[in-house]
C-alpha positions as MATLAB code, in Angstrom:
seq = 'MSRLGTIGARLYRGEVGYDFIGKRKIWYGVSILITITAIVGLVVSGLNMGIEFKGGAVFTTPKTSATVAEAEDLATEASGHQAIVQKLGNGGLRIQITEVDTAKSDQIKEQLSKDLEVPAEKIAADLVGPSWGEQIANKAWTGLGIFMVLVVIYLAIAFEWRMAVAALVALIHDITITVGIYALVGFEVTPGTVIGLLTILGYSLYDTVVVFDSLKESTVDITKQTRWTYSEIANRSINGTLVRSINTTVVALLPVAGLLFIGGGVLGAGMLNDISLSLFVGLAAGAYSSIFIATPLVADLKERDPQMKALKKRILAKRAAAAAKGESAEGDPSDDSAQDAAPAAAVVGQRQQPPRGHGRTPGKR';
ca = [
     150.115   17.431   92.286;
     147.326   19.201   91.010;
     146.250   19.536   87.227;
     147.091   23.801   87.496;
     150.254   22.908   89.232;
     151.505   20.353   86.443;
     150.341   22.759   83.893;
     152.668   24.749   85.585;
     155.621   22.665   85.692;
     155.381   22.174   82.124;
     154.977   25.783   81.706;
     158.212   26.467   83.158;
     159.882   23.275   81.205;
     159.091   24.433   77.678;
     156.776   21.238   77.138;
     153.441   23.135   76.443;
     153.001   27.176   75.759;
     151.460   29.717   74.428;
     153.092   31.896   71.534;
     152.233   35.613   73.712;
     155.222   36.909   71.755;
     154.060   36.176   67.733;
     150.487   36.542   68.442;
     151.823   40.322   70.379;
     150.209   42.374   67.249;
     146.634   40.533   68.036;
     146.601   41.372   71.768;
     148.570   45.132   70.698;
     144.738   45.835   68.400;
     142.904   44.678   71.480;
     144.807   46.922   73.984;
     144.499   49.865   71.347;
     140.328   49.127   70.951;
     139.740   49.033   74.740;
     141.823   52.076   75.401;
     140.608   53.938   72.542;
     136.695   53.103   74.032;
     137.956   53.859   77.844;
     139.143   57.483   76.138;
     136.112   58.126   74.135;
     133.967   57.629   77.452;
     136.206   60.027   79.319;
     135.356   63.012   76.755;
     131.924   61.951   75.903;
     130.457   61.218   79.818;
     133.343   63.076   81.929;
     134.122   61.786   85.420;
     131.517   62.045   87.966;
     133.245   63.782   90.241;
     132.274   63.773   93.726;
     130.996   65.873   96.434;
     134.661   66.197   98.080;
     136.060   67.965   94.449;
     133.142   70.083   93.856;
     131.861   70.988   97.491;
     128.363   70.728   98.814;
     126.729   68.483  101.675;
     126.045   65.473  102.964;
     123.005   64.721  104.833;
     122.838   61.215  106.682;
     118.997   60.408  108.753;
     118.024   57.723  110.755;
     115.878   55.320  109.712;
     113.092   56.613  107.698;
     110.240   54.600  105.164;
     111.403   57.205  102.175;
     112.508   54.877   99.474;
     115.385   56.328   97.566;
     113.462   57.306   94.482;
     110.790   59.333   96.892;
     114.042   61.196   98.659;
     115.835   62.042   95.568;
     112.596   64.190   94.762;
     112.381   65.680   98.357;
     116.029   66.724   97.828;
     116.269   68.320   94.649;
     112.947   70.285   95.417;
     114.549   71.558   98.164;
     118.088   72.201   97.376;
     117.204   73.033   93.741;
     120.036   71.263   92.873;
     120.629   67.276   91.920;
     120.483   65.234   94.785;
     122.148   61.701   95.259;
     120.728   59.857   97.759;
     121.636   55.969   98.861;
     120.116   53.777  101.227;
     122.082   53.039  104.232;
     122.288   49.368  106.179;
     120.306   51.057  109.525;
     117.683   51.838  107.147;
     118.562   55.573  106.599;
     119.329   57.345  104.323;
     122.496   59.566  103.348;
     121.634   62.305  100.799;
     124.424   64.271   98.978;
     123.765   67.669   97.500;
     126.697   69.388   95.418;
     127.157   73.293   95.625;
     125.387   74.237   99.436;
     127.055   76.992  101.385;
     126.140   77.010  105.442;
     122.927   78.834  104.737;
     121.097   76.294  102.639;
     122.174   73.430  104.396;
     120.576   74.662  107.124;
     117.181   75.402  104.919;
     117.478   72.077  103.032;
     118.252   70.327  106.791;
     114.936   71.803  107.761;
     112.984   71.007  104.863;
     114.358   67.214  104.782;
     113.243   66.770  108.579;
     109.491   67.597  107.705;
     109.145   65.817  104.281;
     110.983   62.990  105.772;
     109.116   62.942  108.976;
     112.181   62.842  111.355;
     113.945   65.093  113.250;
     115.830   67.559  112.855;
     118.370   67.046  115.571;
     119.353   63.247  114.388;
     120.246   64.359  110.617;
     123.611   64.736  110.675;
     124.935   67.823  108.191;
     128.672   67.678  106.840;
     130.261   70.526  104.847;
     132.652   69.868  102.262;
     134.460   72.910  100.474;
     135.386   72.829   97.119;
     138.956   74.016   97.960;
     139.873   70.823  100.266;
     139.120   68.446   97.031;
     141.432   70.545   94.842;
     143.967   70.034   97.125;
     143.720   66.495   97.511;
     143.400   66.036   93.299;
     146.261   67.804   93.383;
     148.578   65.929   95.641;
     147.174   62.855   93.721;
     148.601   64.407   90.440;
     151.683   64.969   92.504;
     152.180   61.642   94.272;
     151.407   60.014   90.579;
     154.211   61.487   88.608;
     156.857   61.316   91.623;
     155.939   57.230   91.695;
     156.058   56.977   87.651;
     159.556   58.877   87.470;
     160.985   56.805   90.392;
     159.907   53.455   88.863;
     161.149   54.593   85.842;
     164.826   55.252   87.482;
     164.268   51.790   89.354;
     163.486   49.884   86.329;
     166.127   51.556   84.137;
     168.734   50.521   86.620;
     167.589   47.296   87.815;
     167.067   46.177   84.663;
     167.543   48.522   81.436;
     165.774   51.530   79.981;
     163.705   49.337   77.731;
     161.814   47.684   80.402;
     161.585   50.964   82.316;
     159.819   52.064   79.249;
     157.997   48.686   78.895;
     156.549   48.980   82.298;
     155.288   52.886   81.954;
     153.552   52.603   78.942;
     151.951   49.327   80.755;
     151.199   52.132   83.625;
     149.225   54.184   81.291;
     147.730   51.670   79.803;
     146.099   50.270   83.235;
     145.361   53.601   84.654;
     143.689   55.005   81.533;
     141.869   51.502   81.459;
     140.585   52.299   84.575;
     139.786   55.735   84.682;
     137.791   54.691   81.268;
     135.708   51.977   83.147;
     134.640   54.850   85.817;
     133.807   57.860   83.190;
     131.485   55.076   81.507;
     129.635   53.299   84.345;
     129.578   56.632   85.560;
     130.548   55.404   89.663;
     131.352   58.655   91.799;
     134.890   59.378   91.475;
     135.771   60.359   95.383;
     139.033   60.502   97.487;
     138.463   56.734   98.109;
     138.942   56.225   94.325;
     141.666   58.143   94.267;
     143.393   55.996   97.052;
     142.380   52.617   95.067;
     144.040   54.071   91.918;
     147.311   54.779   93.533;
     146.897   51.577   94.955;
     147.061   49.365   92.166;
     150.156   51.010   90.662;
     152.164   48.952   93.002;
     150.285   45.735   91.879;
     150.323   46.544   88.218;
     153.986   46.414   88.743;
     154.306   43.179   90.435;
     153.886   40.744   87.642;
     155.732   42.946   85.408;
     159.159   42.694   87.347;
     158.588   38.645   88.005;
     158.588   38.504   84.588;
     161.234   41.090   83.430;
     163.520   39.217   86.621;
     163.167   35.890   84.688;
     163.828   37.244   81.272;
     167.047   39.053   82.456;
     168.169   35.684   84.110;
     167.366   33.963   80.783;
     169.554   36.186   78.645;
     172.439   36.510   80.275;
     175.185   35.853   77.711;
     172.407   35.182   75.117;
     174.573   36.784   71.772;
     176.684   33.722   72.663;
     174.431   31.086   71.736;
     172.719   30.710   68.404;
     169.905   28.893   69.210;
     167.237   30.809   70.694;
     166.173   34.877   69.563;
     165.405   37.511   72.483;
     161.754   37.195   71.595;
     161.772   33.257   71.916;
     163.755   33.792   75.551;
     160.887   36.451   76.412;
     158.045   34.258   75.325;
     159.245   31.493   77.509;
     159.913   33.592   80.452;
     155.948   34.664   80.286;
     154.949   31.074   80.136;
     157.332   30.452   82.940;
     155.584   32.681   85.301;
     151.940   32.111   84.138;
     150.610   30.236   86.085;
     152.111   32.463   89.049;
     150.565   35.861   87.856;
     146.988   34.270   87.184;
     147.412   32.749   90.999;
     148.766   35.838   92.543;
     145.954   37.748   90.733;
     142.982   35.555   91.291;
     144.010   36.148   95.057;
     144.236   39.187   95.101;
     141.081   39.730   93.427;
     138.835   37.176   95.336;
     138.851   39.844   98.529;
     138.468   42.947   96.674;
     135.190   41.432   94.533;
     134.295   40.629   98.311;
     134.171   44.672   98.440;
     132.932   45.737   96.075;
     129.849   43.078   95.090;
     128.871   42.210   99.208;
     130.773   45.162  101.139;
     129.678   47.653   98.499;
     126.348   46.497   97.132;
     124.513   44.375   99.864;
     125.298   46.685  102.320;
     125.371   49.769  100.728;
     129.150   51.092  101.880;
     129.973   54.344   99.198;
     133.551   54.213  100.301;
     133.434   50.524   99.741;
     132.486   50.790   96.152;
     135.167   53.505   95.468;
     138.230   51.950   96.580;
     137.173   48.216   95.639;
     135.519   49.217   92.177;
     139.170   51.261   91.029;
     141.051   47.772   92.578;
     139.234   45.459   90.887;
     139.767   46.888   87.305;
     143.295   48.091   87.925;
     144.034   44.189   89.237;
     142.907   42.557   86.330;
     144.297   45.369   84.014;
     147.643   44.832   85.536;
     147.754   41.259   85.106;
     146.703   41.400   81.513;
     149.324   44.293   80.676;
     152.494   42.547   82.265;
     151.486   39.129   79.974;
     149.978   40.544   76.689;
     151.921   44.387   76.706;
     155.357   44.906   78.730;
     157.062   41.953   77.886;
     156.166   41.530   74.061;
     157.134   45.361   73.663;
     160.219   44.793   75.762;
     160.871   41.716   72.934;
     160.092   44.546   70.036;
     162.208   47.099   71.822;
     165.799   44.503   71.978;
     164.896   43.014   68.478;
     166.057   46.563   67.041;
     169.158   46.416   68.707;
     171.797   45.422   66.043;
     173.190   42.954   68.445;
     169.932   41.480   68.421;
     169.514   41.663   64.873;
     172.435   39.853   64.172;
     171.849   37.293   66.329;
     168.295   36.671   64.897;
     169.661   36.434   61.517;
     172.517   33.746   62.559;
     170.041   32.117   64.329;
     167.732   31.605   61.179;
     170.801   31.283   59.118;
     171.780   28.193   60.842;
     168.315   27.159   61.268;
     167.252   27.068   57.575;
     170.870   25.189   57.035;
     170.007   22.666   59.639;
     166.539   22.331   57.508;
     168.096   22.129   54.347;
     170.053   18.902   55.429;
     166.835   17.521   57.347;
     168.776   18.290   60.650;
     167.345   20.130   63.778;
     169.573   22.933   65.132;
     167.443   22.473   68.040;
     169.388   20.160   69.679;
     172.765   20.903   68.898;
     174.825   19.654   71.751;
     178.042   21.495   71.076;
     176.208   24.916   71.633;
     176.860   25.163   75.960;
     175.923   28.642   76.034;
     172.102   28.061   75.601;
     171.037   26.289   78.431;
     169.848   29.085   80.155;
     167.774   30.116   77.137;
     165.432   27.385   76.766;
     162.959   27.467   73.711;
     160.221   29.432   73.578;
     156.415   28.183   73.873;
     154.340   27.491   70.293;
     150.827   27.029   70.850;
     149.401   25.257   73.908;
     149.541   21.943   73.852;
     152.272   21.249   71.240;
     155.327   19.013   72.919;
     158.819   20.358   72.471;
     162.392   19.068   73.417;
     162.292   19.901   77.667;
     165.464   22.261   78.068;
     168.429   21.369   79.726;
     169.132   22.274   83.488;
     169.135   25.639   83.999;
     172.839   26.550   84.710;
     174.274   23.222   83.426;
     175.448   21.945   80.127;
     174.947   18.434   79.726;
     177.755   16.101   80.546;
     179.388   18.972   82.259;
     179.506   18.936   86.291;
];
């Protein structure tokens, strides 16, 4: 078995682990700091909306010796507006100019033909109206709203309302970070960006639901035992699925990174950049939020429940009594209902009593 597989097995059995729930305030602080930075970037810099949202013209030229900087100067002078120029893989140029109508587009095309020394008939001109971009944006917001509502309803039915709230907070966290990074780095927002942004929502939920499912299974009849609190069981659920979450995220990020750094950077494919950056940031943020935000938030909300408060009080009292007698409260064989509530993992590397088999009590068949 590989080293990673061995660590995963030990995490699942509760032999080693990290106290995610106990250190949740640290990660809450990190997330708040990242979110504030993203919001500040969004407010100060704003989003660089693409031509599809503002309207304008896109000119695609055949192979030319002009550099990107030279083409930007020539296009800006010809149009009177700031131009965005991208070098294509075939040596041609993609020149994007906002707020250009049909008549103005023909004039710019003729001027570019002279300045770049290419035939006018070989320059492709595409006009985009701002109303089309507005429709796309409205549909994207509508789709996002419907998705959020359906997610909350599903999670409330499949799990409980606390998990639905936690998942919703994690989703908003991921979207805010992704949009904020777009504002900070100045990447252009296009329909491809919107597609990528909507796509990451499903990925963001995947790891969260996996942990929630493990947590739901482990907390069945939790009030009938006095060994482990809800937070401790939640911590083990995170550790038990940690390696799986890491593997899933890495496998998903590798092809996206290929699109972003090779497809977009080397080949100069603009649409690949638009989609892949939102996917890359969203996947990473989704993996982070499912571990450090969603599940700890569920534990916080659940520990406020009167039953969970009473359970925690009984457990702490039992442990205090056992400590006073010099005994261990964790090894009580008379506690038959604790077999599914394995101990919460503490700091990585710290050995613990291995949990007894799932669904069975020692000595019973």
